[in-house]
C-alpha positions in Angstrom: -165.7 -151.2 16.7 -167.8 -150.9 19.9 -171.3 -149.2 19.6 -171.6 -145.9 21.1 -174.5 -146.9 23.3 -172.7 -149.9 24.8 -169.6 -147.8 25.5 -171.7 -145.3 27.3 -173.5 -147.9 29.3 -170.2 -149.9 30.0 -168.4 -146.7 31.2 -171.1 -145.3 33.5 -171.6 -148.9 35.1 -168.0 -149.2 35.6 -167.6 -145.7 37.1 -170.8 -146.0 39.2 -172.4 -142.6 37.2 -169.5 -140.3 39.0 -168.1 -137.5 36.9 -164.3 -138.6 37.1 -163.8 -134.6 37.5 -165.9 -133.1 39.8 -167.1 -136.5 41.4 -170.8 -135.3 40.9 -173.4 -138.3 40.5 -175.9 -137.7 37.6 -178.2 -140.2 36.2 -178.4 -138.5 32.8 -176.3 -135.4 32.8 -172.9 -137.4 31.6 -170.9 -138.4 28.9 -168.1 -141.1 28.1 -165.4 -139.2 27.2 -161.8 -140.3 25.8 -159.2 -140.5 28.4 -156.7 -139.9 25.9 -158.1 -137.1 23.2 -158.8 -138.8 19.7 -156.7 -135.6 18.4 -153.5 -137.7 20.2 -154.4 -140.9 18.9 -156.9 -141.9 21.4 -159.4 -142.9 18.9 -159.2 -146.6 20.5 -163.1 -147.8 21.0 -162.0 -150.1 23.9 -164.1 -149.0 27.1 -160.7 -148.8 28.9 -159.8 -145.4 27.1 -163.0 -143.8 28.3 -164.3 -142.0 31.3 -167.3 -140.7 33.0 -167.4 -136.9 32.9 -170.7 -134.6 33.5 -171.3 -132.3 30.4 -169.8 -129.3 31.9 -166.4 -131.2 32.9 -166.6 -132.6 29.5 -167.0 -129.2 27.8 -164.1 -127.8 29.9 -161.9 -130.6 28.9 -162.9 -130.2 25.0 -162.0 -126.4 25.4 -158.2 -127.4 26.8 -157.7 -130.3 24.4 -158.3 -127.9 21.7 -155.7 -125.3 22.9 -153.1 -127.8 24.3 -151.6 -128.3 20.7 -150.6 -124.7 20.3 -148.9 -122.0 21.8 -151.7 -119.5 23.2 -151.3 -116.0 22.6 -150.6 -112.9 25.2 -154.2 -111.9 24.7 -155.5 -115.5 25.7 -153.1 -116.0 28.5 -154.2 -112.5 29.6 -157.9 -113.5 29.3 -157.3 -116.7 31.3 -155.5 -114.9 34.3 -158.6 -112.6 34.5 -161.0 -115.1 33.9 -159.3 -117.1 36.9 -159.1 -114.1 39.1 -163.0 -113.2 38.4 -164.3 -117.0 38.8 -161.7 -118.9 40.7 -159.0 -121.7 40.0 -160.7 -124.6 38.3 -163.7 -122.9 37.5 -163.9 -123.9 34.0 -167.8 -124.2 34.0 -168.2 -120.5 35.0 -165.5 -119.2 33.0 -167.0 -121.0 29.9 -170.3 -119.7 30.6 -169.4 -116.0 30.9 -169.7 -113.9 27.8 -166.7 -112.1 28.6 -164.5 -115.2 28.2 -166.3 -116.2 24.9 -162.9 -116.8 23.2 -162.2 -120.1 25.2 -165.8 -121.4 23.4 -164.5 -120.8 20.0 -163.2 -123.8 17.9 -159.7 -125.0 17.1 -158.0 -122.5 14.9 
């Protein structure tokens, strides 16, 4: 098993400190995230199973990962449509910070 600090250092060095999703460069506000979710068997500690994500994109990915293993309710689908209409397509950070859509910040049910 690799040391977490080693993994973070190796991943950010490999990726040049750029978020693999939004492509923003940050010296501090990034995280080494699994490419394949732990819940899907992606617990492998190889550096190859990690990508650099800024904290906002990592948070959005985590929410999406929690919700992808089950069917969304009609209420959740409607809330997502309203959130996208209000904030725009792909604007997870804004949606997650909006109290009106707090259901997306809940832990897995």
